[in-house]
Structures are given as C-alpha cells and as structure tokens.
N, C-alpha and C positions, 0 to 999 in steps of 0.2 A: 503493501500501501505507498502510496507513495504520497507529499507532504497536499498535494491540490485537492485526493480520493477523501486522506484525516478530513481538511476545513471546509470542506463541505456537509465531509459527518458531520460536525459541529453546526455548521451553520444548519440543519437541517433541524439540529436535535434541539437548538434554539427556537427555531422555528414551531414547532412542533409545542414546547412547553411553553410559550406566547401564545399558538392559540387555544391550547388549555386552560390559560387563565384567563384571558377575553373570553369565553364556554361558563364558566366560575365565572363572571364578574357580569354578564348577558343573565345569565338563570340565577344568578339572589337578585340581580333588576330586577327581572321581569316576579320573579317571589316578592318582593318588596309591591311592587306595583300591583301586584294582587289583594294585597293586604290593605293598600289603598283605601281602591275600589272597593271592599269589602267597610274593614274601619265606614267611608261617604255611607255609602252606604247604609249605616247601622244609624249612623246620625240624621239622615234626613228622613231614616222611619221616626227615631225618637222625636226628631223637631216635630213631624206631623203628624202627633198625635197630639189626640185636643187636649189633655191633660196634665199631659210632660210628664216628667219623673216624680214617682210618687216620692212624699216626703218623710225622713225619714222617722223610723216607731216608737216610744221612748222602750227604753230599757224598764223590763219587769220585773229587774233583781230591784231589792232596796236600796237607797241613796244610805251612804255610810251619816254615822251621827252629826257633823259638823258642816255637812249640806242641808243637812234634815233645817227647813221652814218649821219657825215653830208661832 
C-alpha cells in the first residue's frame, strides 16, 4: 500500500465519521422538533379549554400549630 492509498483511506474514514455525526445531529434535531410540536399542541389544547387549568386543592392534612388561625 503506498502513501496515496493510505491517505485516501484516511480521508474516506474521516468522511464516514463526519457523515455519521451529521446523521446523528439531524436525527436529534428531528426528535426535538417532534417534541416541540407535541408541547405546542398540549399548550394549544390547554389554552383552548374554557375553564383553564384547575386550581390546586388544599391539603387534607392538619396544619402545624404555629400556622393554625385562632
């Protein structure tokens, strides 16, 4: 194997690594776009509800004495 073949092999390996990196990045971007779309749909549904999000319910456990109203 001469030096030009070795250099061509190195360049081919570098290109394969770069291609895989770009494919991984593109896949991650696609996944994040799908998550954003899902969250936007959830927000739109919540905003479209007439009564909105329910208020938090009071705790059923007794309050400590220092917080009790006399």
